[in-house]
Biopython code that builds the backbone (N, CA, C, O; Angstrom):
import numpy as np
from Bio.PDB.StructureBuilder import StructureBuilder

atoms = [
    (1, "UNK", "N", (0.875, -1.163, -0.015)),
    (1, "UNK", "CA", (-0.006, 0.017, -0.020)),
    (1, "UNK", "C", (0.838, 1.293, -0.005)),
    (1, "UNK", "O", (1.727, 1.429, 0.835)),
    (2, "UNK", "N", (0.596, 2.151, -0.845)),
    (2, "UNK", "CA", (1.379, 3.390, -0.957)),
    (2, "UNK", "C", (1.035, 4.406, 0.229)),
    (2, "UNK", "O", (0.026, 4.280, 0.923)),
    (3, "UNK", "N", (1.928, 5.372, 0.383)),
    (3, "UNK", "CA", (1.695, 6.356, 1.364)),
    (3, "UNK", "C", (0.320, 7.078, 1.236)),
    (3, "UNK", "O", (-0.415, 7.289, 2.200)),
    (4, "UNK", "N", (0.050, 7.431, -0.030)),
    (4, "UNK", "CA", (-1.217, 8.178, -0.266)),
    (4, "UNK", "C", (-2.413, 7.235, -0.072)),
    (4, "UNK", "O", (-3.465, 7.723, 0.341)),
    (5, "UNK", "N", (-2.338, 5.982, -0.326)),
    (5, "UNK", "CA", (-3.427, 5.028, -0.102)),
    (5, "UNK", "C", (-3.591, 4.907, 1.453)),
    (5, "UNK", "O", (-4.702, 4.969, 1.980)),
    (6, "UNK", "N", (-2.492, 4.741, 2.125)),
    (6, "UNK", "CA", (-2.566, 4.624, 3.593)),
    (6, "UNK", "C", (-3.228, 5.851, 4.266)),
    (6, "UNK", "O", (-4.093, 5.733, 5.133)),
    (7, "UNK", "N", (-2.755, 7.062, 3.798)),
    (7, "UNK", "CA", (-3.215, 8.293, 4.337)),
    (7, "UNK", "C", (-4.765, 8.449, 3.948)),
    (7, "UNK", "O", (-5.553, 8.860, 4.799)),
    (8, "UNK", "N", (-5.158, 8.145, 2.762)),
    (8, "UNK", "CA", (-6.558, 8.143, 2.387)),
    (8, "UNK", "C", (-7.381, 7.168, 3.240)),
    (8, "UNK", "O", (-8.480, 7.509, 3.679)),
    (9, "UNK", "N", (-6.893, 6.047, 3.460)),
    (9, "UNK", "CA", (-7.584, 5.058, 4.244)),
    (9, "UNK", "C", (-7.822, 5.544, 5.726)),
    (9, "UNK", "O", (-8.873, 5.345, 6.336)),
    (10, "UNK", "N", (-6.759, 6.182, 6.218)),
    (10, "UNK", "CA", (-6.919, 6.830, 7.611)),
    (10, "UNK", "C", (-7.958, 7.863, 7.601)),
    (10, "UNK", "O", (-8.827, 7.887, 8.472)),
    (11, "UNK", "N", (-7.901, 8.749, 6.615)),
    (11, "UNK", "CA", (-8.876, 9.822, 6.546)),
    (11, "UNK", "C", (-10.297, 9.368, 6.421)),
    (11, "UNK", "O", (-11.186, 9.851, 7.122)),
    (12, "UNK", "N", (-10.503, 8.457, 5.546)),
    (12, "UNK", "CA", (-11.900, 7.882, 5.318)),
    (12, "UNK", "C", (-12.357, 7.072, 6.593)),
    (12, "UNK", "O", (-13.539, 7.098, 6.938)),
    (13, "UNK", "N", (-11.446, 6.383, 7.262)),
    (13, "UNK", "CA", (-11.758, 5.701, 8.451)),
    (13, "UNK", "C", (-12.205, 6.600, 9.549)),
    (13, "UNK", "O", (-13.138, 6.276, 10.284)),
    (14, "UNK", "N", (-11.559, 7.728, 9.678)),
    (14, "UNK", "CA", (-12.009, 8.724, 10.678)),
    (14, "UNK", "C", (-13.360, 9.268, 10.334)),
    (14, "UNK", "O", (-14.204, 9.466, 11.209)),
    (15, "UNK", "N", (-13.575, 9.514, 9.047)),
    (15, "UNK", "CA", (-14.951, 10.009, 8.708)),
    (15, "UNK", "C", (-15.998, 8.948, 8.972)),
    (15, "UNK", "O", (-17.080, 9.247, 9.477)),
    (16, "UNK", "N", (-15.683, 7.717, 8.635)),
    (16, "UNK", "CA", (-16.721, 6.661, 8.877)),
    (16, "UNK", "C", (-16.954, 6.398, 10.399)),
    (16, "UNK", "O", (-18.067, 6.092, 10.826)),
    (17, "UNK", "N", (-15.840, 6.533, 11.209)),
    (17, "UNK", "CA", (-16.049, 6.443, 12.615)),
    (17, "UNK", "C", (-16.954, 7.420, 13.143)),
    (17, "UNK", "O", (-17.823, 7.077, 13.944)),
    (18, "UNK", "N", (-16.818, 8.688, 12.740)),
    (18, "UNK", "CA", (-17.728, 9.785, 13.196)),
    (18, "UNK", "C", (-19.228, 9.524, 12.709)),
    (18, "UNK", "O", (-20.199, 9.810, 13.409)),
    (19, "UNK", "N", (-19.314, 8.976, 11.489)),
    (19, "UNK", "CA", (-20.654, 8.689, 10.956)),
    (19, "UNK", "C", (-21.259, 7.572, 11.757)),
    (19, "UNK", "O", (-22.412, 7.710, 12.167)),
    (20, "UNK", "N", (-20.592, 6.496, 12.012)),
    (20, "UNK", "CA", (-21.176, 5.376, 12.733)),
    (20, "UNK", "C", (-21.499, 5.738, 14.153)),
    (20, "UNK", "O", (-22.569, 5.377, 14.645)),
    (21, "UNK", "N", (-20.606, 6.449, 14.845)),
    (21, "UNK", "CA", (-20.818, 6.803, 16.211)),
    (21, "UNK", "C", (-22.050, 7.788, 16.349)),
    (21, "UNK", "O", (-22.715, 7.807, 17.385)),
    (22, "UNK", "N", (-22.316, 8.566, 15.321)),
    (22, "UNK", "CA", (-23.468, 9.433, 15.229)),
    (22, "UNK", "C", (-24.715, 8.642, 15.068)),
    (22, "UNK", "O", (-25.712, 8.878, 15.749)),
    (23, "UNK", "N", (-24.662, 7.633, 14.101)),
    (23, "UNK", "CA", (-25.897, 6.805, 13.883)),
    (23, "UNK", "C", (-26.207, 5.919, 15.112)),
    (23, "UNK", "O", (-27.366, 5.565, 15.329)),
    (24, "UNK", "N", (-25.203, 5.563, 15.903)),
    (24, "UNK", "CA", (-25.473, 4.799, 17.134)),
    (24, "UNK", "C", (-25.815, 5.678, 18.354)),
    (24, "UNK", "O", (-25.950, 5.207, 19.484)),
    (25, "UNK", "N", (-25.941, 6.949, 18.063)),
    (25, "UNK", "CA", (-26.312, 7.914, 19.098)),
    (25, "UNK", "C", (-25.295, 8.001, 20.202)),
    (25, "UNK", "O", (-25.616, 8.307, 21.350)),
    (26, "UNK", "N", (-24.051, 7.723, 19.830)),
    (26, "UNK", "CA", (-22.869, 7.895, 20.769)),
    (26, "UNK", "C", (-22.374, 9.257, 20.714)),
    (26, "UNK", "O", (-22.002, 9.831, 21.738)),
    (27, "UNK", "N", (-22.350, 9.837, 19.493)),
    (27, "UNK", "CA", (-21.906, 11.246, 19.358)),
    (27, "UNK", "C", (-22.939, 12.044, 18.670)),
    (27, "UNK", "O", (-23.517, 11.621, 17.668)),
    (28, "UNK", "N", (-23.185, 13.245, 19.223)),
    (28, "UNK", "CA", (-24.099, 14.182, 18.583)),
    (28, "UNK", "C", (-23.458, 15.005, 17.585)),
    (28, "UNK", "O", (-22.267, 15.284, 17.716)),
    (29, "UNK", "N", (-24.154, 15.436, 16.563)),
    (29, "UNK", "CA", (-23.514, 16.296, 15.540)),
    (29, "UNK", "C", (-22.986, 17.558, 16.074)),
    (29, "UNK", "O", (-22.081, 18.136, 15.472)),
    (30, "UNK", "N", (-23.494, 18.036, 17.177)),
    (30, "UNK", "CA", (-23.074, 19.200, 17.833)),
    (30, "UNK", "C", (-21.953, 19.085, 18.765)),
    (30, "UNK", "O", (-21.532, 20.061, 19.386)),
    (31, "UNK", "N", (-21.424, 17.820, 18.881)),
    (31, "UNK", "CA", (-20.354, 17.586, 19.863)),
    (31, "UNK", "C", (-18.936, 18.089, 19.287)),
    (31, "UNK", "O", (-18.763, 18.173, 18.072)),
    (32, "UNK", "N", (-18.074, 18.372, 20.081)),
    (32, "UNK", "CA", (-16.756, 18.773, 19.695)),
    (32, "UNK", "C", (-15.972, 17.532, 19.051)),
    (32, "UNK", "O", (-15.306, 17.698, 18.029)),
    (33, "UNK", "N", (-16.065, 16.373, 19.636)),
    (33, "UNK", "CA", (-15.401, 15.203, 19.010)),
    (33, "UNK", "C", (-15.936, 14.860, 17.634)),
    (33, "UNK", "O", (-15.173, 14.494, 16.740)),
    (34, "UNK", "N", (-17.196, 14.972, 17.465)),
    (34, "UNK", "CA", (-17.721, 14.653, 16.150)),
    (34, "UNK", "C", (-17.246, 15.681, 15.087)),
    (34, "UNK", "O", (-16.968, 15.333, 13.940)),
    (35, "UNK", "N", (-17.170, 16.935, 15.514)),
    (35, "UNK", "CA", (-16.748, 17.985, 14.590)),
    (35, "UNK", "C", (-15.261, 17.779, 14.308)),
    (35, "UNK", "O", (-14.853, 17.880, 13.151)),
    (36, "UNK", "N", (-14.420, 17.489, 15.334)),
    (36, "UNK", "CA", (-13.077, 17.283, 15.088)),
    (36, "UNK", "C", (-12.775, 16.036, 14.230)),
    (36, "UNK", "O", (-11.861, 16.077, 13.406)),
    (37, "UNK", "N", (-13.490, 14.979, 14.399)),
    (37, "UNK", "CA", (-13.397, 13.867, 13.562)),
    (37, "UNK", "C", (-13.640, 14.138, 12.114)),
    (37, "UNK", "O", (-12.928, 13.692, 11.215)),
    (38, "UNK", "N", (-14.725, 14.924, 11.936)),
    (38, "UNK", "CA", (-15.106, 15.317, 10.502)),
    (38, "UNK", "C", (-14.013, 16.186, 9.935)),
    (38, "UNK", "O", (-13.600, 15.933, 8.803)),
    (39, "UNK", "N", (-13.507, 17.194, 10.629)),
    (39, "UNK", "CA", (-12.475, 18.060, 10.151)),
    (39, "UNK", "C", (-11.166, 17.367, 9.824)),
    (39, "UNK", "O", (-10.624, 17.545, 8.733)),
    (40, "UNK", "N", (-10.672, 16.609, 10.723)),
    (40, "UNK", "CA", (-9.450, 15.895, 10.518)),
    (40, "UNK", "C", (-9.515, 14.762, 9.468)),
    (40, "UNK", "O", (-8.600, 14.559, 8.671)),
    (41, "UNK", "N", (-10.653, 14.039, 9.517)),
    (41, "UNK", "CA", (-10.794, 13.008, 8.523)),
    (41, "UNK", "C", (-10.909, 13.566, 7.124)),
    (41, "UNK", "O", (-10.261, 13.076, 6.199)),
    (42, "UNK", "N", (-11.709, 14.558, 6.967)),
    (42, "UNK", "CA", (-11.859, 15.227, 5.630)),
    (42, "UNK", "C", (-10.526, 15.875, 5.136)),
    (42, "UNK", "O", (-10.179, 15.747, 3.961)),
    (43, "UNK", "N", (-9.823, 16.536, 5.998)),
    (43, "UNK", "CA", (-8.563, 17.223, 5.681)),
    (43, "UNK", "C", (-7.532, 16.170, 5.213)),
    (43, "UNK", "O", (-6.827, 16.366, 4.223)),
    (44, "UNK", "N", (-7.468, 15.047, 5.960)),
    (44, "UNK", "CA", (-6.523, 13.899, 5.640)),
    (44, "UNK", "C", (-6.924, 13.301, 4.271)),
    (44, "UNK", "O", (-6.052, 13.072, 3.433)),
    (45, "UNK", "N", (-8.224, 13.047, 4.031)),
    (45, "UNK", "CA", (-8.692, 12.474, 2.802)),
    (45, "UNK", "C", (-8.457, 13.409, 1.634)),
    (45, "UNK", "O", (-8.096, 12.975, 0.540)),
    (46, "UNK", "N", (-8.673, 14.754, 1.882)),
    (46, "UNK", "CA", (-8.456, 15.680, 0.859)),
    (46, "UNK", "C", (-7.017, 15.720, 0.417)),
    (46, "UNK", "O", (-6.742, 15.772, -0.782)),
    (47, "UNK", "N", (-6.105, 15.698, 1.338)),
    (47, "UNK", "CA", (-4.655, 15.680, 1.049)),
    (47, "UNK", "C", (-4.352, 14.417, 0.310)),
    (47, "UNK", "O", (-3.618, 14.464, -0.677)),
    (48, "UNK", "N", (-4.882, 13.263, 0.733)),
    (48, "UNK", "CA", (-4.560, 12.014, 0.005)),
    (48, "UNK", "C", (-4.972, 12.091, -1.384)),
    (48, "UNK", "O", (-4.243, 11.664, -2.279)),
    (49, "UNK", "N", (-6.186, 12.651, -1.623)),
    (49, "UNK", "CA", (-6.777, 12.806, -2.956)),
    (49, "UNK", "C", (-5.926, 13.647, -3.805)),
    (49, "UNK", "O", (-5.719, 13.348, -4.982)),
    (50, "UNK", "N", (-5.397, 14.748, -3.216)),
    (50, "UNK", "CA", (-4.556, 15.624, -3.847)),
    (50, "UNK", "C", (-3.259, 14.905, -4.317)),
    (50, "UNK", "O", (-2.793, 15.125, -5.435)),
    (51, "UNK", "N", (-2.687, 14.040, -3.435)),
    (51, "UNK", "CA", (-1.494, 13.314, -3.744)),
    (51, "UNK", "C", (-1.612, 12.373, -4.948)),
    (51, "UNK", "O", (-0.641, 12.130, -5.665)),
    (52, "UNK", "N", (-2.818, 11.856, -5.147)),
    (52, "UNK", "CA", (-3.058, 11.008, -6.285)),
    (52, "UNK", "C", (-3.689, 11.687, -7.446)),
    (52, "UNK", "O", (-4.054, 11.050, -8.433)),
    (53, "UNK", "N", (-3.823, 12.998, -7.335)),
    (53, "UNK", "CA", (-4.366, 13.897, -8.380)),
    (53, "UNK", "C", (-5.781, 13.522, -8.751)),
    (53, "UNK", "O", (-6.142, 13.550, -9.927)),
    (54, "UNK", "N", (-6.614, 13.158, -7.735)),
    (54, "UNK", "CA", (-8.005, 12.854, -7.992)),
    (54, "UNK", "C", (-8.820, 14.008, -7.559)),
    (54, "UNK", "O", (-9.286, 14.063, -6.422)),
    (55, "UNK", "N", (-9.005, 14.957, -8.472)),
    (55, "UNK", "CA", (-9.546, 16.239, -8.091)),
    (55, "UNK", "C", (-11.092, 16.294, -7.750)),
    (55, "UNK", "O", (-11.501, 17.182, -7.002)),
    (56, "UNK", "N", (-11.933, 15.381, -8.276)),
    (56, "UNK", "CA", (-13.230, 15.403, -7.753)),
    (56, "UNK", "C", (-13.312, 15.250, -6.286)),
    (56, "UNK", "O", (-14.103, 15.946, -5.651)),
    (57, "UNK", "N", (-12.520, 14.354, -5.683)),
    (57, "UNK", "CA", (-12.442, 14.105, -4.271)),
    (57, "UNK", "C", (-11.695, 15.193, -3.540)),
    (57, "UNK", "O", (-11.942, 15.421, -2.356)),
    (58, "UNK", "N", (-10.797, 15.863, -4.207)),
    (58, "UNK", "CA", (-10.103, 17.031, -3.602)),
    (58, "UNK", "C", (-11.197, 18.047, -3.310)),
    (58, "UNK", "O", (-11.286, 18.590, -2.209)),
    (59, "UNK", "N", (-12.025, 18.293, -4.315)),
    (59, "UNK", "CA", (-13.105, 19.325, -4.096)),
    (59, "UNK", "C", (-14.073, 18.846, -3.096)),
    (59, "UNK", "O", (-14.445, 19.631, -2.223)),
    (60, "UNK", "N", (-14.558, 17.540, -3.134)),
    (60, "UNK", "CA", (-15.474, 17.068, -2.155)),
    (60, "UNK", "C", (-14.955, 17.250, -0.738)),
    (60, "UNK", "O", (-15.574, 17.886, 0.115)),
    (61, "UNK", "N", (-13.789, 16.658, -0.535)),
    (61, "UNK", "CA", (-13.179, 16.591, 0.821)),
    (61, "UNK", "C", (-12.689, 18.026, 1.219)),
    (61, "UNK", "O", (-12.639, 18.355, 2.405)),
    (62, "UNK", "N", (-12.343, 18.838, 0.247)),
    (62, "UNK", "CA", (-11.989, 20.238, 0.608)),
    (62, "UNK", "C", (-13.148, 20.975, 1.098)),
    (62, "UNK", "O", (-13.063, 21.636, 2.133)),
    (63, "UNK", "N", (-14.232, 20.903, 0.418)),
    (63, "UNK", "CA", (-15.472, 21.539, 0.873)),
    (63, "UNK", "C", (-15.892, 20.992, 2.256)),
    (63, "UNK", "O", (-16.311, 21.774, 3.109)),
    (64, "UNK", "N", (-15.795, 19.733, 2.486)),
    (64, "UNK", "CA", (-16.123, 19.060, 3.683)),
    (64, "UNK", "C", (-15.263, 19.580, 4.865)),
    (64, "UNK", "O", (-15.719, 19.811, 5.985)),
    (65, "UNK", "N", (-13.996, 19.735, 4.502)),
    (65, "UNK", "CA", (-12.993, 20.332, 5.548)),
    (65, "UNK", "C", (-13.384, 21.751, 5.854)),
    (65, "UNK", "O", (-13.410, 22.123, 7.027)),
    (66, "UNK", "N", (-13.691, 22.574, 4.859)),
    (66, "UNK", "CA", (-14.026, 24.019, 5.081)),
    (66, "UNK", "C", (-15.268, 24.090, 5.950)),
    (66, "UNK", "O", (-15.260, 24.851, 6.917)),
    (67, "UNK", "N", (-16.307, 23.370, 5.684)),
    (67, "UNK", "CA", (-17.557, 23.414, 6.445)),
    (67, "UNK", "C", (-17.338, 22.809, 7.855)),
    (67, "UNK", "O", (-17.917, 23.333, 8.807)),
    (68, "UNK", "N", (-16.555, 21.762, 8.037)),
    (68, "UNK", "CA", (-16.276, 21.275, 9.284)),
    (68, "UNK", "C", (-15.445, 22.285, 10.154)),
    (68, "UNK", "O", (-15.644, 22.397, 11.363)),
    (69, "UNK", "N", (-14.507, 23.009, 9.477)),
    (69, "UNK", "CA", (-13.761, 24.049, 10.222)),
    (69, "UNK", "C", (-14.647, 25.152, 10.616)),
    (69, "UNK", "O", (-14.503, 25.661, 11.727)),
    (70, "UNK", "N", (-15.563, 25.571, 9.791)),
    (70, "UNK", "CA", (-16.568, 26.676, 10.209)),
    (70, "UNK", "C", (-17.383, 26.158, 11.427)),
    (70, "UNK", "O", (-17.519, 26.849, 12.436)),
    (71, "UNK", "N", (-17.923, 24.912, 11.297)),
    (71, "UNK", "CA", (-18.646, 24.348, 12.427)),
    (71, "UNK", "C", (-17.825, 24.289, 13.675)),
    (71, "UNK", "O", (-18.340, 24.583, 14.754)),
    (72, "UNK", "N", (-16.562, 23.921, 13.582)),
    (72, "UNK", "CA", (-15.634, 23.854, 14.667)),
    (72, "UNK", "C", (-15.429, 25.271, 15.342)),
    (72, "UNK", "O", (-15.432, 25.382, 16.568)),
    (73, "UNK", "N", (-15.262, 26.284, 14.547)),
    (73, "UNK", "CA", (-15.070, 27.678, 15.083)),
    (73, "UNK", "C", (-16.367, 28.121, 15.749)),
    (73, "UNK", "O", (-16.337, 28.767, 16.797)),
    (74, "UNK", "N", (-17.500, 27.782, 15.153)),
    (74, "UNK", "CA", (-18.739, 28.257, 15.776)),
    (74, "UNK", "C", (-18.974, 27.531, 17.086)),
    (74, "UNK", "O", (-19.480, 28.131, 18.035)),
    (75, "UNK", "N", (-18.602, 26.186, 17.168)),
    (75, "UNK", "CA", (-18.750, 25.462, 18.311)),
    (75, "UNK", "C", (-17.808, 26.005, 19.486)),
    (75, "UNK", "O", (-18.242, 26.183, 20.624)),
    (76, "UNK", "N", (-16.644, 26.224, 19.161)),
    (76, "UNK", "CA", (-15.688, 26.768, 20.110)),
    (76, "UNK", "C", (-16.057, 28.185, 20.634)),
    (76, "UNK", "O", (-15.897, 28.495, 21.814)),
    (77, "UNK", "N", (-16.558, 29.024, 19.699)),
    (77, "UNK", "CA", (-16.963, 30.321, 20.101)),
    (77, "UNK", "C", (-18.199, 30.176, 21.075)),
    (77, "UNK", "O", (-18.275, 30.858, 22.097)),
    (78, "UNK", "N", (-19.110, 29.305, 20.732)),
    (78, "UNK", "CA", (-20.336, 29.085, 21.548)),
    (78, "UNK", "C", (-19.938, 28.584, 22.938)),
    (78, "UNK", "O", (-20.484, 29.004, 23.958)),
    (79, "UNK", "N", (-18.968, 27.674, 22.935)),
    (79, "UNK", "CA", (-18.439, 27.146, 24.248)),
    (79, "UNK", "C", (-17.820, 28.212, 25.032)),
    (79, "UNK", "O", (-18.086, 28.301, 26.231)),
    (80, "UNK", "N", (-16.990, 29.059, 24.445)),
    (80, "UNK", "CA", (-16.232, 30.114, 25.100)),
    (80, "UNK", "C", (-17.246, 31.192, 25.717)),
    (80, "UNK", "O", (-16.950, 31.859, 26.708)),
    (81, "UNK", "N", (-18.409, 31.297, 25.076)),
    (81, "UNK", "CA", (-19.406, 32.289, 25.566)),
    (81, "UNK", "C", (-20.189, 31.578, 26.703)),
    (81, "UNK", "O", (-20.925, 32.266, 27.411)),
    (82, "UNK", "N", (-20.076, 30.250, 26.920)),
    (82, "UNK", "CA", (-20.802, 29.692, 27.926)),
    (82, "UNK", "C", (-22.147, 29.092, 27.407)),
    (82, "UNK", "O", (-23.037, 28.776, 28.196)),
    (83, "UNK", "N", (-22.263, 28.952, 26.103)),
    (83, "UNK", "CA", (-23.531, 28.357, 25.487)),
    (83, "UNK", "C", (-23.189, 27.010, 25.097)),
    (83, "UNK", "O", (-24.034, 26.288, 24.566)),
]
sb = StructureBuilder()
sb.init_structure("model")
sb.init_model(0)
sb.init_chain("A")
sb.init_seg("    ")
for serial, (resi, resn, name, xyz) in enumerate(atoms, 1):
    if name == "N":
        sb.init_residue(resn, " ", resi, " ")
    sb.init_atom(name, np.array(xyz, "f"), 0.0, 1.0, " ", f" {name:<3s}", serial, name[0])
structure = sb.get_structure()
């Protein structure tokens, strides 16, 4: 397995972990851990897609990373305000 394949597998595994934990009601979509898993999983998968020059997934995972980052910032701001 190449480095990019290993990296992509890690990223996708993190995303799937967040998804399954949410479906099992172990993590809520508003939780910090769920948001972090989505952010890091998407970022890793995006980079792996870039390494293999598969740009449809670079776009998909890049957008996922951006929106996860926005959600993370909102969550951290809300927590800092006591909400």
